[in-house]
N, C-alpha and C positions, 0 to 999 in steps of 0.2 A: 675145683668145680663145677661149671657158669650154672648159675638159677633158674630151676626150671620152674613154665609156669602155664596154664593152661593158656584154650585162645582167647577164652574169657575176657581171663585176665590181663593179656598182650594187648587187648582190642581197649578193656574198660584205660589202663596208663598209655593208652597212644597218642591220644588227645589230650591230656595232661602235658607231653614232654614237647608238643607245641604251644600251650597256653598258658604254659607259666615254667619258669626256673629260677636259679640263683649259681653262678658262675663259684659257688664254694663249694657246689657239687659237678659240676665239669671235670669228667675224668682226662686223667691226662694223656694229653695224645691226640686229644677228642677231635676229624679234621672236620672240615679244613689245617690243620697243622703248618704253623711259617714256612717248612718244605712244600708241602700243598701248591701254597700261595706263590712260593718261588718257583715250583716245576710251571706256571703258567704264564711264567715271563719268558719270551724268547729276543733273542737277538738275532733279525735279519739278514745279517752282514752283508753286505756289498746295493741287497736291496733297499737300504732308505727306508726299513724300517723295526721298529721295536712292538710285538704284543703283546698284551695283558689278554691271555684266552683268545679271545676274538676282537677284544679294543683298540686300535691303538694306539700308541704311546708316544713318546717325543723326552728327550732331556734338555735341561736347561740349568744350568749355571743358577745356584740359587743367589747369586750378584747380581744378575739378568732380574731376577725374581723381584731382588729387592728392590732396583732400579724402578724397575714398572709401577709398585707398589706409589715408591714416591713421587713418581709422577702423574699418577691418578690421584693420589692427595695434593699434591700441588695442585690442581689442574682442577680436582672437581669441588675440594674439599672433603676432611675428615669422616662426617657424615654417610655424605654418598657411596666412598672408598669403603667404607666400613659395610656398608651393605651391597655394591656388587662385589667384593669378595666373600661376602658371605653368600650370596649367594651362587659363588660359582662352587666352594667348598659343598655346598648340600647338592649341589648338581652330581658333582663328583663322588660323594656317599653313594646317592640313589644311584649310580654307575655301577658302583662298587656290590654293592646288593643283588643287582644285577647278574653281577660275576657268580658271587654267592650261590644264587639260587639256580643259577643255568650251570657252572659246570661244579659246581661239588653237589646239588640236590639234597638237601639238608635235613634233616629228618627232625631233628634237633635243634629248637630254636637257640639251646643258651650256647648251643659250639658255633652255631650259625653267627651268634649278637658278638661270640667271642672273635671271631675273624675280624671283625673290622679292627680295633686296635693292634691286628698283628699287618692288615693289609696298611694302614695307617704310618707305622714303622717303617715297612717294606718301602714306597711309595719315595723314604729322604725326608719328608718335612720335619719328623722330631721323633723321638725313643717316648715312647707310652709301654705305663705300667698299668696293669691292669689293680687296682685295689679291688674290686666288687660292682657287680651290676644284679640287680635282681627282677624282675618285671611279670606282670601277670595280667595277661592279654582282657581276660573278662572284664577285671575290675579297671582295667585301662592305666593299671600301674604302672610306672619304671623307676627305676633311681639305680644312676652309676656313679662312681668317684674314679678318675684318672688322674695318673700325676706322667706329665709329658717334661724331658727332659730335652735339652736344647733348640729347644726351639727353632728355624728359620723363621721362620716369619717376623717372632721376636729380637732375634739379632740385626734383622735387615734393620730393623723399624729404629732402635737404637743407634747403629750406626749412621741412622739419614737422620730424624730426629731427638737421639736421646732418648733420655728416662721418658715414658710416657703418664697422664696422670689416669689413666683409664687402658685396660688388658689391648693387645694388639693382635693377635695371633686367632683374624680373622675369620682368613679361610678353614683354618685348622678347626673352630669351632663347627661351624658350617657343616664340614662332612662327614661328622660323627650324629649331627644331628639326621642328615640326610639320611643317615646311611641306616639309625637304627629306625626312623620314623617308616620309608621302605621294608622295612622288612615286617616291625611290627601289625603298621596298615595306622598306624595311628599318631597323632601327631608328640612329637618329643623329644624335647630345646636344649639345647649346651650351654653354658655357658663359663666362664673361666671367672674364679672368683679368689686367683693369684697370676701373676703373668708375670712373665722374666723381663717382658719390657715395661714393669712399673719395678721392677729395680729385684724382683724375689728370685728364691734361689732355684729355682724352679715351679712350672705353674700348673697348676691345681683346675679341673674341668668337672664337673659338677652334671650330670642328665638326668631332667625327670620329664615324665610325660607333662603336658603341657598343662593343666588345671594344675597341680601343683607351685605351677609358678605364683600363683594369683590372677587376679586383671586383667591386668597388664603384661600382655608377651607381645613387644613388638617385633619381635623374629614372624612370626602366626599371621603381620599384616604385610609381608610382603610378598606374599604367595596365597594370599587372597583377600588384597585392596580395598575392592569393591566391600564386601560383607565379613563377616566373622558367624562361620557358625552355631548356633547353640550348642554349649556343650552333649548335651544329650544326642543330639545330631551326626551318621557318619560323619569324618571329616576327609579334606582331599586339597594337596596342593595345587595353587592352577597349574596345567596342564604344558606345558613346553615342547612345542614337536620336536621329535629326534631327527625327524630328516620330511623333507617333500613326500604326501601321501595321494597317487592318483587316487585318480575312482575306478568304478568296479570295471572300467576296460581289460579284456582280455589279453591283449597285448598291451597292457601297462609298462612303459621301463622303467627296470629296475637298479639303480643304484644313484650314488650318490658325488661321485668326483668327476670333478671341474671334467675329464674327459666324457664321461657319460653324460653328463650335463648339458656339454657342448653338442653333443648330437641329439640330444633330446631338446630344446631350444629351437634347434636348426628344421625338425621335422615339425614341430607348434606351428613354424613358421613359414615354410613353405605349404602346411598341410591345404591353404583353403585357397591356393594359387593352382592351376590346369594344365603348366609348364612339365618336363619332364625333369626327372628326381637319377637321382645313379646314386646305389648308395658304393660304397669305398673298402674294402676291409680284408683282413686276414679268414681263411676256410673258417666255419666254428666260430665266429663274431656276433653272428646273428639278423646280416642282411635282410634276408626272408622276412622277417620279424618285425623289424625295424619299419620296410614297403607293408604291413598288414598295419601295424599302429600309425601311416601315415596315410593310409586306403580309411582307418575307421576314425581319424581327424577330418576325411577331407570335401571336397560338397559331393562327393561322387559314394559316398559312404555307405548308402544306399544299392550301389549296386553289384554286380558280381566282382568281383578277386581273383585274377585267369593266372598264375604264374604256370611261366615252361620253365624250360633248360634247351636252352639256346644250340648243347651239344645233339640234343634227338631231334635236331630240323638240317636233317643228309638224304641225301638221295635225289630223284626228280621229282619228287609230289612236294617236297618240303615250298614252295610255294602259296600251293594249296593250303597246307597245312597252318600256315601262319596269315594266309591270305584271301584263299578262296572264302568260298561257301561255307559255314559250321566250323571254319578256319576261328584258330585263337582270338582275332583280333577281332571278330562276328561276334564271339562268345562273350569279349568284356566289353563291346560295346556298353556305353554309360557308366562304365566305372573303371577299373586299373589293367592293366595287365602290367605283368610286373616279367621284366625276361632277367633268368638266373645266368651267369656266367654269360655276358655279352658278347663278349672274345670269342665266345667259338661259334657264332651266328655266319652262316658262308657269305662269301663276298657277295653273291646273287641277291644273296636276303637283305643284307645289306642297305645297298642301292634299293633293293627296296621298299623298305623302312624310311632310306632317306627321304626319296621322297613323298611316301606319307606324311613324314612329319612337317615338308618341306613344303605343302598344300593350306596346312594350317588347320588339318584334323585335331589339333589340340586343346581348341579350343572351350571353352564350356558346354558338356551336354555329353560328348564323345569320351572318346576312349584314353584314359593318362599313359602314358608310359614312363613307366617306373625298371629301372635296370641294375643290375651289378655287378660287378665286379669285382675277383680277390687279385687279379694279375697287374701292371705298370699297364695304364690303355696307353699313355703317351707313350710306348716305346714299340710296342703294337703299330701305331697312327706312322711312328715314324719309316717301321719298318714293311711298312707296304701291309700289311695283313690287315689294318682295318682303316676304314673312308674315313677322312680328315672331317672332310663333312659332316657323316652322324655321329662321330663323337661329340664332337663340337655344340653336336642340336641334342645329346644326350646328355652331357654334360656341364649345361647350362645351369642346374644344381647340384651339387655334388656336397656330398657328405659324406663323413670321416667316419667308423664304427672301431674303435679305436678295438686292441687287439685284450685280452683279460691278463695281461700282462701288467698291463700299461693302468688298469683299475685295480687294482690291487684289494682296495679299502674296499672294495662290492664285496666281495667274496662272504664274507658273513651273512651278509643281507640274500647270497643271493644262494649258495649254502643251504637258509631257511628256505625260502620259496621252492627252490627244487627239493627238499624232505617232504614238505607241505605237499607238494603239488602228486610228486611219484608217490607217497603215500596213500594218498586217495585214489589217484588212479587207478589204485591194484587191488586198494580193498585194505591195507593192513597197518591195519596204528603201531609205533612204534613210539621209543621212550624220546628218541633222538642220536647223535651223533656220535660215539666217546672222545673222549679229552685226545687218544692221542691220534684217532682219524681226523677229528676237525683242525687238531693241529701242523698236522701232514699237508692238509690239502693250504693251510698258512700259507706255506711254501714250496706246494707245488708248483711247474711252471707253466701249464695246460697247452701242451703246444697245439691242442684242439683248439682252445677256447671256450667261449658258455658250450657249446657245443659237447665239449670232452664231459667238460664240469658234468651238466644234465647223464649225462650217461654215465657217470658213475655215480652218482647218487643216488638212477633209479636204478644200476646194477648191485648195489648194495644194500636201497630197498627188498630188491627181489632176493636176493641172498641169504637176509637176516633172519630172526628167528622174530614173529609178531610175539609184538609187546616189548623186542628187546633194543637195541643201539647198535646202529651201525657201524662195524669193527675196519680196522683195518684192513683186516683180512678177504671183509666182504669189498672193499670198494676199487682197492687197488689190484689188477689179478698178476705181476712178473713183468706185465708186457712196457710197463709206462716207464719214462726214467726216472726214476727216482731223486729226489733233491741226495746229497752227499752229506747234509747238515744244517743242526739251529745252533746258534748256543744258545745256554741256558744259564737259570740266576741261582746257583745252588747258594741253601739254609744260611752257609758262612758267607756268603756277600762275593763268590765270587765265580768266574762266567765258566759252565764248562759249556763241552760240546753234549749234543743230546740225538742218540736213539730216532732209527723211526716211532720205537714205542716207546721212545718217552724215556729212558734209561741215561745215563751218562755213557757215552761210546764218543769213537771216535769216525771221521770220514772210509765210505767202506769201498769205494775205488773199485780198484783189480788186483785187492790182494789176496792174502790165501787162508781161507775157516784159521790156519792156527796165527796169523796174524793178526786178525781180526779178534779171536778168542783173547791176546796177549795184554789189547788194546782197551780192550772190554775192561779184564779186570787190574788192570794199569787206573784206566779212570775210574772202574770204581773205588779202587784204593784212593786213587786224588781227594775226589769229592765226599770218601770220610774220614780223610785225616789221616790215612793206616791203619786205619781202625780197619782189622782185618774181620771183626762179628758185626761188624756194621757195615763193611761192604757186602760180605756173603749174607746180611737180611736184604739190601739189595737189590743183589741179582736174583733171589728167591733160591739159593743153596744152603747148606748145612754148613757148619764153619770148617768140620772134619776135611768134607768135598773140594773146600775153596784152598786149605791149606794145601791140600794132594796136586790139587791143579799149580799153585804161584809154585811149586817145590818142583813141578815136572818141568816148567816153565823155564825154572831160572828167574823170577820172580821177587827180591827185595821185597819182604813188609815192610816198608815202612814206605812201596809204591814204586 
């Protein structure tokens, strides 16, 4: 029977869970387990991406890493190479700490720290055995001992240079240092006291709070090269920007992929000119958003920004609506006129607009013309539906806005942006997006592009409970074209297919319910190595119920 305690006692104990701990007291199976962490790794086959939660990963042969180490050492010397690889490992450890914080929202610091060796093992560099670690944040104390087996760095160093006179696992030592420092908020330094690269049977690694290593801690100097703060003051490593940050502009462009960076640079480059700009892109890619950003950066930023949909110009009075007294051209004077869906502009108005642009009215201090289309403008010109002279004037400065499927690495940033934006707009504080919902968004194709993503997040915010998470049922309504499957990594090391809800499944396709049910049970048995009890637990069923279903469907107990 579980221990019952009062609310006062629970409150008294809670801070201690975070402030101090010992790995010997950690309960077996405390999350995140190796299986939990493996579940965060997804292989989006055919898409060219591997995701660890919302971070993109890559696969690289150990021999290639070894060749890189060798070339760097030969190029810059062993001391400089050690520093470079240590910093790389430190950065990797910090990102793993972010993963543990964001995806698993740990209340137990001991369990959070225990995830580090599991992640280190899962990434394939080394097999980690935790001997023991303990910490006390209030006293600034940390001590840990770990054994590393079959270190990739050590093996590759031995292959390239033979037995070393110093430890060789530089990147691997930096990783736990960055991970532990990030979680504890104070510097923790790891050092190898035995190394396979020096001929030892396995590597032995000790981690201590920086002060415990004495006055000479060269590792700290790599992150605070100017001055080292006194030990009594809070310490933080020199910040390295993870991404370029825009100013507080309301239409700052979010993303880091090459396609969106190119569009951003072009907007910034042409903003100071008065010539027409044409935005090209699929519906929902954000052409009007880019046009507004262009206006904010332009010389007419203090003037009006007037947007019109060109298919609204129909009928006998269309020319007056566009060019007459009080028309949109007059209202946009001294600012920007944005012609959305310019292919819908009637032929008579095309002639008048071409004449206006040809008269030199695009000079500074007058109206700047910005247009957008999702169609192939040249095809319309060749068919005679659009005037060639107007096409060449409007397309003087073309900028292509990429579809969201071509900038998938921007998805994590966009998800966080829209979650903050819509929860603020609707006054609904939320914890975030559930693991399964985030994973599904990362592999959804978004035929409606950024507009569809924004709508889905806003829908989730509205449907969700205050203080809760956005779940799949809040975001996906059944009208979307769902992705069939993604490949996930099982704790055993096998790659298995995962369902929309995150468990092992086969693709849905157009199969019957019985076929999907059979595939579900077979996949669960495969993931559990044929253990019916373990498969039942993974499926949320009793052993007896799963036995009954297996017998009914004629599925052998071995899967």
